[in-house]
C-alpha positions in Angstrom: -0.1 -22.7 -15.7 -4.1 -23.3 -15.3 -5.0 -20.1 -16.8 -3.1 -21.1 -20.5 -5.7 -21.0 -23.2 -5.3 -22.4 -26.6 -6.7 -19.9 -29.3 -5.5 -22.0 -32.5 -3.2 -24.8 -32.9 -0.6 -21.9 -33.4 -1.1 -19.5 -30.6 -2.2 -19.7 -27.0 -2.8 -17.2 -24.1 -2.1 -17.1 -20.4 -2.1 -14.9 -17.3 1.2 -13.9 -15.8 3.5 -16.8 -16.1 6.8 -17.4 -13.7 10.3 -18.3 -14.8 9.6 -21.7 -13.6 7.0 -22.1 -16.2 9.6 -22.0 -19.3 10.5 -25.5 -18.8 6.9 -26.6 -18.7 5.9 -24.9 -21.7 8.8 -26.1 -23.6 8.0 -29.6 -22.7 4.4 -29.0 -23.9 5.6 -28.3 -27.3 5.7 -24.6 -27.5 8.5 -23.0 -29.3 8.2 -18.8 -28.6 7.1 -16.9 -25.8 6.0 -13.2 -26.2 5.6 -10.8 -23.4 2.9 -8.4 -23.8 3.6 -7.0 -20.1 5.4 -4.1 -19.2 8.2 -4.2 -16.2 6.8 -3.1 -12.9 3.5 -3.1 -13.8 2.4 -5.0 -10.3 4.1 -6.6 -7.2 5.4 -9.7 -7.6 6.0 -9.7 -11.4 9.2 -11.1 -12.6 11.3 -8.7 -14.9 11.4 -9.4 -18.7 15.3 -9.8 -18.4 14.3 -12.8 -15.7 11.7 -14.2 -18.0 14.0 -14.0 -20.9 16.6 -15.9 -19.4 14.3 -18.6 -18.3 13.0 -18.9 -21.9 16.3 -19.4 -23.5 17.5 -21.8 -21.0 14.6 -24.1 -21.9 15.3 -23.8 -25.6 12.3 -20.9 -26.2 12.6 -17.9 -28.5 11.5 -15.0 -26.3 10.2 -11.6 -27.4 9.0 -8.7 -25.5 6.4 -6.5 -26.4 5.2 -4.3 -23.6 1.8 -3.0 -23.9 0.1 -0.6 -21.4 -2.9 -2.0 -19.9 -5.9 0.0 -21.6 -4.1 1.8 -23.9 -4.0 -0.9 -27.1 -3.2 1.1 -30.2 -2.7 0.2 -33.8 0.6 0.5 -33.6 0.7 -2.4 -30.7 -1.8 -4.4 -33.2 0.8 -4.0 -36.3 3.6 -4.9 -34.0 1.9 -8.0 -32.5 1.0 -9.4 -35.7 4.8 -8.9 -37.2 6.0 -11.0 -34.0 3.4 -13.6 -35.0 5.1 -13.7 -38.6 8.3 -13.6 -37.5 8.7 -16.3 -34.3 8.3 -20.2 -34.7 5.1 -21.7 -33.3 3.1 -23.0 -31.5 3.5 -19.8 -29.4 2.5 -18.7 -26.3 1.5 -15.0 -25.6 0.7 -13.8 -21.9 0.0 -10.9 -19.8 -1.7 -9.8 -16.1 -4.7 -11.8 -17.1 -4.0 -13.1 -20.8 -7.0 -10.4 -22.0 -4.4 -7.6 -23.4 -2.8 -10.7 -25.6 -6.0 -12.1 -26.6 -7.0 -8.7 -27.6 -3.7 -8.0 -29.7 -4.3 -11.4 -31.7 -7.8 -10.7 -32.3 -7.5 -7.3 -33.5 -4.0 -8.3 -35.8 -6.3 -11.6 -36.9 -9.4 -9.5 -38.0 -7.2 -8.7 -41.2 -8.5 -11.8 -42.5 -10.7 -13.7 -40.7 -14.1 -12.6 -39.6 -14.8 -11.1 -36.5 -18.0 -12.9 -35.3 -15.4 -16.3 -35.7 -12.6 -14.3 -33.7 -15.2 -13.4 -30.8 -16.5 -17.0 -30.8 -13.1 -18.4 -30.4 -12.2 -15.5 -27.4 -15.2 -16.6 -25.9 -14.5 -20.5 -25.7 -11.0 -19.5 -24.2 -12.8 -17.2 -21.4 -12.2 -14.1 -23.0 -14.9 -11.5 -23.7 -13.8 -9.4 -26.5 -17.1 -8.0 -27.5 -16.2 -4.4 -26.7 -13.8 -4.8 -29.4 -16.1 -5.6 -32.2 -16.0 -2.2 -33.7 -12.6 -2.1 -34.5 -12.2 -5.6 -35.7 -15.0 -4.8 -38.3 -13.3 -1.8 -39.3 -10.2 -4.0 -39.8 -12.2 -6.8 -41.6 -13.3 -4.0 -43.9 -10.0 -2.1 -44.7 -7.1 -2.9 -46.8 -3.9 -4.0 -44.7 -1.9 -0.6 -45.6 -4.7 1.4 -43.8 -4.0 -0.6 -40.3 -2.0 2.2 -38.8 -5.3 4.6 -38.7 -6.7 5.3 -35.5 -10.0 3.6 -35.0 -12.5 4.5 -32.4 -13.1 2.6 -29.0 -16.5 0.9 -28.9 -19.2 2.7 -27.6 -19.4 2.7 -23.4 -21.6 0.1 -21.6 -23.4 1.9 -18.9 -24.8 0.2 -15.6 -26.6 1.5 -12.6 -23.8 0.3 -10.4 -20.4 -1.2 -11.4 -18.6 -3.1 -8.8 -14.7 -3.4 -9.5 -13.6 -6.5 -7.5 -15.2 -10.1 -7.2 -14.0 -11.1 -3.6 -15.8 -11.2 -0.5 -16.4 -7.6 -0.6 -17.5 -7.6 -4.2 -19.8 -10.6 -3.9 -21.6 -9.4 -0.7 -22.2 -6.1 -1.6 -23.4 -6.9 -4.9 -26.2 -9.4 -3.4 -26.9 -6.9 -1.0 -27.8 -4.3 -3.7 -29.9 -7.1 -5.4 -31.8 -7.9 -2.6 -33.1 -4.5 -2.2 -33.7 -3.7 -5.9 -33.5 -6.7 -8.1 -34.0 -4.3 -10.8 -30.7 -2.8 -11.0 -28.5 -3.0 -13.5 -25.4 -4.0 -11.8 -22.1 -5.5 -13.6 -18.9 -6.8 -11.5 -15.5 -7.0 -12.8 -13.2 -9.6 -12.0 -10.3 -11.5 -14.1 -10.0 -14.5 -11.7 -11.9 -17.8 -12.2 -11.7 -19.0 -8.8 -12.7 -17.5 -5.4 -11.3 -18.3 -2.1 -12.2 -18.3 1.3 -9.1 -16.8 2.8 -9.7 -17.1 6.2 -9.7 -20.9 6.1 -6.3 -20.7 5.1 -4.9 -20.5 8.4 -7.0 -23.9 9.3 -5.3 -25.6 6.4 -1.5 -24.7 7.6 -2.9 -26.4 10.6 -4.5 -29.5 9.1 -8.0 -28.5 10.3 -9.3 -27.6 6.8 -8.3 -29.5 3.4 -7.2 -26.7 0.8 -10.5 -27.7 -1.5 -12.7 -26.5 1.3 -11.5 -22.8 0.9 -11.7 -22.6 -3.0 -15.2 -22.3 -5.6 -15.6 -21.3 -8.9 -15.9 -17.5 -9.4 -19.3 -18.5 -11.5 -20.8 -20.1 -8.4 -19.8 -16.7 -6.4 -21.1 -14.1 -8.8 -25.0 -13.2 -7.5 -27.4 -14.1 -9.6 -28.9 -11.2 -11.6 -25.5 -9.7 -11.6 -23.3 -9.5 -15.1 -19.9 -10.8 -14.6 -17.3 -8.8 -16.8 -14.5 -11.1 -17.1 -12.0 -8.7 -17.4 -9.2 -6.5 -15.6 -9.4 -3.0 -14.7 -6.8 -0.6 -15.5 -7.7 2.6 -14.5 -10.6 5.1 -13.4 -11.9 8.3 -15.3 -14.0 9.6 -12.4 -14.9 12.9 -14.0 -16.6 10.7 -16.9 -18.0 7.8 -14.5 -15.9 5.6 -16.5 -13.8 2.6 -15.8 -10.8 1.7 -18.2 -10.7 -1.9 -18.9 -7.2 -3.8 -19.8 -8.3 -4.0 -23.1 -8.7 -0.3 -23.7 -12.5 -0.4 -23.6 -14.6 1.9 -21.2 -17.5 0.8 -18.8 -19.8 3.5 -17.5 -21.7 3.6 -14.1 -23.9 5.6 -12.1 -22.4 4.6 -9.1 -19.1 2.8 -8.6 -18.2 0.5 -6.0 -14.0 -0.3 -5.2 -13.7 -3.4 -3.3 -10.4 -4.6 -4.5 -8.2 -6.9 -2.0 -4.5 -6.0 -1.1 -1.4 -6.9 -2.7 1.0 -8.8 -1.0 4.4 -7.4 -1.8 6.6 -10.8 -1.9 9.4 -9.0 -3.5 9.7 -6.8 -0.3 11.7 -9.0 1.6 15.0 -9.7 -0.2 15.2 -13.4 -1.2 11.7 -14.1 0.0 10.1 -15.3 -3.5 12.9 -17.5 -4.2 12.6 -19.6 -1.3 9.1 -19.8 -0.5 7.6 -23.2 -0.5 10.8 -24.9 -0.1 13.8 -24.8 2.7 11.1 -24.8 5.6 9.7 -21.5 4.2 6.4 -20.8 4.0 3.1 -18.7 4.5 -0.8 -19.3 5.1 -1.2 -15.8 3.0 -1.2 -17.7 -0.2 -3.4 -20.7 -1.0 -0.8 -22.5 -2.7 1.6 -22.8 0.2 -0.7 -23.0 3.4 -0.5 -27.2 3.0 3.3 -27.0 3.1 2.7 -25.1 6.5 1.3 -27.9 7.8 3.7 -30.3 6.4 6.4 -28.5 8.0 4.7 -28.1 11.2 4.3 -32.2 11.1 8.0 -32.7 10.2 9.6 -30.4 12.6 10.8 -32.2 16.1 13.6 -29.7 17.3 15.0 -26.4 16.1 14.0 -22.7 15.7 10.7 -21.8 14.6 10.6 -18.3 13.6 6.9 -16.3 13.0 6.8 -13.1 11.4 4.4 -9.8 11.2 4.9 -7.3 8.9 4.1 -3.3 9.5 0.5 -2.5 9.5 -1.8 -2.5 7.7 -2.3 -6.3 6.7 -4.9 -8.5 5.8 -6.4 -10.1 9.4 -3.8 -8.9 12.1 -4.2 -11.5 14.0 -3.3 -14.2 11.4 0.6 -14.4 11.7 0.0 -15.4 15.5 -2.9 -17.5 14.8 -0.3 -19.7 12.8 2.0 -19.9 15.9 -0.7 -20.6 18.2 -1.9 -23.7 16.5 1.6 -25.0 15.4 2.8 -24.5 18.9 -0.4 -26.5 20.2 0.2 -29.2 17.8 4.2 -29.4 19.1 2.8 -29.8 22.5 0.5 -32.4 22.1 3.4 -34.4 20.2 5.6 -34.1 23.1 8.3 -32.0 21.0 7.7 -28.3 21.8 10.1 -28.6 24.6 12.8 -29.1 22.1 12.0 -25.9 19.5 12.5 -22.3 20.4 9.4 -20.3 19.1 10.1 -16.7 18.2 7.2 -13.9 17.2 8.9 -11.1 15.6 6.4 -8.4 15.0 7.3 -5.2 13.3 4.5 -3.8 15.4 5.3 -2.3 19.1 2.4 -4.6 20.9 1.2 -8.2 20.8 -2.4 -7.3 19.5 -4.3 -3.9 18.8 -7.0 -4.1 20.8 -5.8 -4.0 24.3 -8.2 -6.0 26.1 -7.3 -9.0 24.4 -4.0 -9.1 25.1 -3.9 -10.7 28.6 -5.2 -13.9 27.3 -3.1 -14.1 24.3 -0.4 -13.7 26.6 -1.5 -16.7 28.7 -0.8 -18.9 25.9 2.5 -17.2 24.8 3.6 -18.1 28.1 2.1 -21.7 28.3 3.7 -22.3 24.6 7.2 -20.7 25.8 7.2 -18.1 22.6 9.8 -15.5 22.7 8.2 -12.1 21.8 10.3 -9.7 19.6 8.3 -6.1 18.9 10.0 -3.7 16.7 11.4 -6.3 14.5 11.2 -6.4 10.8 12.0 -8.9 8.5 14.0 -7.7 5.5 16.0 -10.5 3.7 15.7 -14.7 3.7 18.5 -16.8 2.8 16.5 -20.1 2.3 19.2 -22.7 1.5 21.2 -21.1 4.4 18.5 -21.2 6.5 19.1 -17.5 7.7 16.9 -14.9 8.3 17.8 -10.7 9.2 15.7 -8.4 10.6 15.5 -4.5 11.5 15.3 -4.4 14.8 14.6 -0.7 16.7 15.4 -0.5 20.4 13.8 1.4 22.9 15.6 4.0 22.2 14.8 4.4 18.4 18.0 2.9 17.1 17.9 0.5 14.4 20.3 -2.2 13.8 20.1 -5.7 11.9 19.7 -8.9 13.5 20.5 -12.3 12.1 18.6 -15.3 13.1 19.1 -19.1 12.1 16.0 -21.2 11.4 14.6 -24.5 11.0 11.1 -23.2 10.2 9.9 -19.6 8.7 6.5 -18.4 8.7 6.4 -15.5 6.7 3.7 -12.6 6.6 4.7 -10.4 3.5 4.8 -6.4 3.5 1.1 -5.4 2.1 -0.4 -2.8 0.2 -3.2 -1.0 -2.0 -2.7 -2.5 -5.7 -0.5 -0.4 -7.9 -3.3 1.3 -10.2 -5.4 2.1 -7.0 -2.2 3.9 -5.7 -1.9 5.7 -9.2 -5.2 6.7 -9.5 -6.8 9.5 -8.6 -9.2 7.9 -6.3 -6.5 7.0 -3.9 -5.5 9.1 -0.5 -1.7 9.8 0.1 -0.7 6.3 1.4 -2.5 4.8 -1.5 -5.3 3.5 -0.3 -8.9 4.0 -1.7 -10.2 7.2 0.0 -13.5 6.9 1.9 -15.5 8.5 4.9 -14.8 6.3 7.7 -18.7 6.2 8.7 -20.6 6.4 5.1 -17.7 4.4 3.3 -18.1 7.3 0.4 -15.1 8.9 -1.4 -15.1 12.5 0.2 -14.5 14.1 -3.6 -16.6 11.7 -5.9 -20.1 11.6 -4.6 -21.5 8.3 -6.3 -18.3 6.3 -5.5 -17.7 4.0 -2.6 -15.6 1.5 -1.4 -15.1 -1.2 1.1 -12.7 -4.2 2.2 -9.4 -4.4 2.2 -8.5 -1.6 -0.3 -10.7 0.8 1.3 -8.6 3.6 3.6 -11.2 3.3 6.5 -9.0 2.6 9.7 -10.8 -1.0 10.5 -9.7 -4.4 10.3 -9.0 -5.5 7.2 -11.5 -9.1 7.7 -14.0 -10.6 6.2 -16.0 -10.0 9.0 -16.0 -6.5 8.6 -17.1 -6.9 5.3 -20.0 -8.9 6.5 -21.2 -5.4 8.3 -19.8 -2.8 5.3 -21.8 -4.4 2.6 -25.1 -3.7 3.8 -23.7 0.1 4.8 -22.9 0.5 1.1 -25.6 -0.9 -0.3 -28.1 1.3 1.5 -25.8 4.4 0.5 -25.5 3.4 -2.9 -29.3 3.4 -3.2 -30.0 6.8 -1.7 -27.4 8.3 -4.0 -28.8 6.8 -7.3 -32.3 8.0 -5.6 -30.8 11.4 -5.5 -30.4 11.8 -1.6 -27.4 11.6 0.6 -25.8 8.9 2.7 -27.5 7.6 5.9 -26.2 4.1 6.7 -22.9 4.1 9.0 -20.2 1.8 9.7 -18.8 1.4 13.1 -15.7 0.1 12.1 -16.9 -3.6 13.3 -13.9 -6.2 13.0 -13.7 -9.4 13.8 -10.8 -11.7 14.4 -11.4 -15.4 15.6 -8.0 -16.0 17.3 -7.4 -19.6 17.3 -5.1 -20.3 20.3 -5.4 -23.8 20.4 -7.3 -26.7 18.8 -10.9 -26.6 20.4 -10.2 -23.2 21.8 -11.0 -19.2 20.4 -10.8 -15.9 21.7 -13.6 -14.3 19.5 -12.2 -11.1 19.3 -14.9 -8.7 18.1 -14.1 -4.5 18.1 -14.7 -1.9 16.2 -13.3 2.1 15.7 -11.2 3.1 18.7 -11.0 -0.5 19.9 -14.5 -0.3 21.4 -15.6 -4.4 22.0 -18.6 -4.9 20.0 -19.4 -8.7 20.9 -22.2 -10.5 19.2 -23.0 -12.6 22.2 -23.5 -12.0 25.6 -20.4 -13.8 26.6 -17.2 -12.5 27.7 -15.4 -12.1 24.5 -12.0 -12.1 26.2 -12.2 -15.9 27.3 -11.3 -18.7 25.1 -14.3 -20.6 24.3 -15.2 -24.2 22.6 -18.2 -22.5 21.0 -16.1 -19.8 19.2 -13.8 -22.8 17.9 -17.0 -24.4 16.6 -18.5 -21.1 14.9 -14.9 -20.7 13.6 -14.6 -24.1 11.8 -17.8 -25.4 11.3 -20.4 -22.5 10.8 -18.2 -19.5 9.5 -17.4 -21.1 6.0 -21.2 -21.8 5.3 -22.1 -18.6 6.8 -19.6 -17.0 4.4 -20.3 -18.9 1.0 -24.3 -19.6 1.5 -25.2 -16.1 3.7 -23.0 -13.4 3.2 -22.2 -13.9 -0.6 -25.7 -14.3 -1.3 -27.0 -11.4 0.7 -28.2 -12.8 3.7 -27.4 -10.2 5.9 -27.2 -12.1 9.3 -27.0 -9.8 12.3 -25.6 -7.1 10.2 -28.1 -4.3 9.9 -26.2 -1.1 9.8 -27.0 2.2 11.7 -29.0 5.0 10.2 -28.7 8.8 10.4 -32.6 9.7 11.9 -32.6 11.9 8.8 -31.6 12.3 5.3 -29.0 14.8 4.7 -29.1 17.5 1.9 -29.2 15.6 -1.5 -26.2 14.7 -3.5 -24.5 16.7 -6.1 -26.9 16.0 -9.3 -24.0 13.9 -11.3 -24.1 11.2 -8.9 -27.7 11.1 -9.2 -28.9 11.7 -12.6 -31.4 9.5 -14.3 -29.7 6.3 -16.0 -31.5 6.7 -18.9 -30.6 10.0 -19.7 -27.1 9.1 -19.1 -27.5 6.3 -21.4 -28.7 8.0 -24.4 -26.1 10.8 -24.1 
């Protein structure tokens, strides 16, 4: 519960909690819990009923006051104030990020506490509530009985460029923009306090990296010159060129870049969440679990090891089999692979989506004696019973359920766009953020761009793809701001360094249509030691110290020879005119 922040001796706030946290809260002296997050708001979110049962079992008073993200009304503030008067303290209030609960507290306390003091208290806890100042000041000046009156939201802040998401894509594109024009007013919206180098988690699961090597404070990764809005986005208002924050405030923009990651649907597999991190069930797709993968690999001496891959699209399509290759390589070197039955169960119909790389990968599948089960989708897990169930589709298209025992199970969960993206006007029919495949510009809103995992372009969802996408978006955004059309083009480049053994990597680089796009003049289908050195020793530095800083190493975009026709006027309007409206 690293997200827990104390506002006063009576109340603390936190980001989303899990049922298992209730015992810790009780042991820490808390007596009551308030849940401000509506059920079903996000993937992997435990229900209020689950949270209540866990709280009661730990002797905690539990109250459920769901507040819709971005829509904190006066009735919500009044209800929250009444709850604080009813419950026993100390009390812990939580929501998705803690912002909603902090906002409710500050607005409710503004009836009798100086708003400036409340803002300072919230800021010290990591929450910038300055956008609520007008509402807080009005409550400070009004009598309590007038609290039900509607209070207007704070004036809208506006920026030249607003970037949603502080992961690899958000930091890289922000840095690229600022290197091209340091005078831009750019804000980056990101609620998390930590930034992760996710490509390193496969190596953590193989004992090559320590987990700490893949984590840095977000404050160190936000590019200099950009303003970090430590908040969560609740929705979009593209017609008004505004983004809605979780506390209900709006932020305006001339150009918007949406570059969020995707959501891991752990609840898409029955029983999985309850057994993750125990009973031999693990996943390198979660920061906290990658060390457990390595623990399991070292301890397994015999039995059955299952590795799964869900339906596409997923983050780094090669990662599920990378986990298998590195595990098998260790078992082989320890002399125990002969006693371990290895199976790769993939929902897809082929080992890898680019045909040129299948033959060298098959050599390693045969070397490790792994069995390939295609069209096989994990649907349920019984951790204590060490059983897994798969939906298996045969050559004739008939589906059935297959039960498998396991001693080791590496799971890759189903993946999709975040819920608020899927429900937004920016999404396509499949829920991903709609974008032209070459310019990465939204086809219906000319001043909106996307890149990274949430983008609907049919490229591999990898950090390497972001390295090539960031300069394309940066150049096209600047063109739009100047009243011109996009001219930088993305060729679908993606890279998947397939770690087939310790010391050897197949450096798969490709673009749209599976076209090979090797960076170096070497046969890319050959496993190489040099590629391993690049993956293990150079790529983390390239990521943190070059890509996130706007140094575009071998990433210059292709460009159209001439500018297209100017974009629509709203996308290119003068910033000062917009600011003064």
